N, C-alpha and C positions, 0 to 999 in steps of 0.2 A: 428500392428505396427511398423514403422521403428524409431527404439531407438537408438540414438546416446549418449554413455556415455562419458563424458569428464573425463577423470583420471581413466579409469577402468582398468588398468593394473594389478592391485594388489589390496588386500584389500576388502573394500565394494564394490567398483565399479566392480571389477571381480566377487565377488559373485552374485551382480546385474545382470552383462552381463550373467552369466550362467543360473540364474533362468529365466530371460526373454527370454533366447533362449529355454530353456525347455518348455516354454509356447506358443513356436512357433512364437515369433515375431522375427523381422530381427534387428541384433545387429551390431552397430560398436562402437569399441572401439576406443577412442582417447587418445593418450600419447605422451609426450615426450620421453621417454626413451626405447619405446617398451614393447611387451607384455611379462611377465614373466611367464602368466599361460594361454597358448597358447591354443586354441579350435578351431577345423577346421570348425566350422559352424558359428564362430563369426568373423566378417570382422575387420580388423586392420587398422588403420591409424596413423602414426607418425607424430608429429610436436607440435608446441607450440600454443595453443588455444589463447593466450593473444596477438599473431599476428592476426590484423584483417583481413587481407585477408586469412590467413590459416583458421580463424574460420567460413568464410563464406563458404569456401570448405568443411569444417568440417559437417557442419548440411544440407548440401544440400541435398534435396530431404527426410529429416526427418520428422516425426510426433510428435515427442518428443524428448527432450533434458534433460539428468539427468548431473549434475555438482558435482563430488565426489573428487575433487582434495584436496589434503593435501597441508601443508607449504613446501616450497623449499627453500632448504640451500642456504643463500646468496641472495635472492630474497625478498624483503620486500613486505608484502601484495599480497602473489600470488594468493590468492584464489579471491581477489578483481579483481584483474587484469585481470585473466581468465574470470570472470563473467561478467565483464564491456564488454570485446571484445565478448564474446558469446551473450549476450543480445543485442547489437547494430547490430550482425549479424542476430540476429532473427527478431529485429525490420524492418530491411532493406527489408528482403526477406527470411524469416524463417518460423518455427513451431511457434504456439502459447504457446504450452505446455512446461512448464520449472519447474523443481524441482532440488533442491540444498540441499547437504547434510553440513549441518552446525554443532552447537555443542550445547549441553544445557548450558547455560549461557550467550549466545549471545542474541543480540536484548533486549526483554523486560522479557527474560525467566530465569533471576537471581534467581526469587523467586522459581523456580521449583528445583533449585539443591537443593540436599539432604544433610541434616546435615553438618558435617564436611566436606564432598566432597566439599560442595558449597565453604568454606573457602579456602580450597586447591586450587582449581579450580581458584579462581578469584586472587590469589597470584601468582602461579605458571604458569597459562596460560593467562595471560593478554595481551600479544601481540598477540596470535592466536584468542582469543576472541573477540579482536578489529578488527583484519582483518573480521572474520565471521560476526560482526557487521556491519561495512560498507558493505560486500557483500550481507547481508540481505536486508539492504535498498537500494542497486540497485535495488534487485528483487523487492521488494514492490513496487517499482517505476517505475516499466519497463511498465506497462501497458499489460504485459503478462499473460497467464492462469498459475500462479505460485503455487508451494506448498514448504514449508521448513520443513525438518525433523533434530531434533536438538537430536542426541544420546546423553545418559551419557557415561561413560567409555567402550571403545571397547573392546571386547574378542574375543578369538579364538576357544572356546569350542564348541563342535556340537551343532545345533541349537535345541531350546525347542519347537519350533513350537507354542509359544504364548508369547505376550509381552503386556505392559501397555502404550498406547499413549495417551497424555492429551494435550489440549491447555491450553494457561497460562489462569488462573481464573477458569478453571474447578476444581470438586472436586477429590481427589486422591491423592496419592504420588508416585513419581517415585523412583526406586531403584538406584543402582550406576553403574550399568554396563548392556551391552548388547551384545550377540553374533553378529557378523558381518553377519552370515547367516539370524539371525531372523531380523535386520535391513534391509537387502535387501530384505527379504520377504515383508516387511512393505511398502518400499520404492516402490516396483513393484505394490503392491497394491493401492497405493496410486496414482501413475501414471496412472492407468485405471481407476480411481474414479473421476467423474467430482464434486462430493460431497467435494473433498478435496481443490478444486481450491481456491485461496487467504486465504489459512490456514497454521498456524506453528503448529508443533506438537513436543513435548518432548517425548522421548521415552525410556524404559528402558525394561529388563526381570522381 
């Protein structure tokens, strides 16, 4: 698989890039600021994916695209802006497979937020969650083969090698956090599975 990761220079995106390369996929990381976690076998493309012309260039030849961008200081709704640009590029002349990293609490997933964390998230993360919700709507309306992954709180501890992933309405409960490495592993599994198309998952350790 030729995988393009938008926002893959650090955090979950960098972890996903590393795992995908280890699995022998061809990986290109796209970032505005350049790579902080250089890897000799991972391609690097620097630029702003919210620019429609650059987005077309970034996804050229890809089989799948993952969007893992975070918020950007001084830029309102950065995730939505990037996602809109990338979707338009994919619709015009690009791959059909799209995965985005959202956040638990976005879209219709508020009921999956665990206990006190849910109350805190809704109060302190109102703006990022609103950005993610708008981002998700673009994805769901895109006509692409999409999947959405909504992690709980992200941690940098070593991977546990296991997780709980639930769609809204499925039985079970999510915890308050997940390691970035476990999240990246689930995201790679999701990209490789046709069973995950048109599905959104909340996930935690």
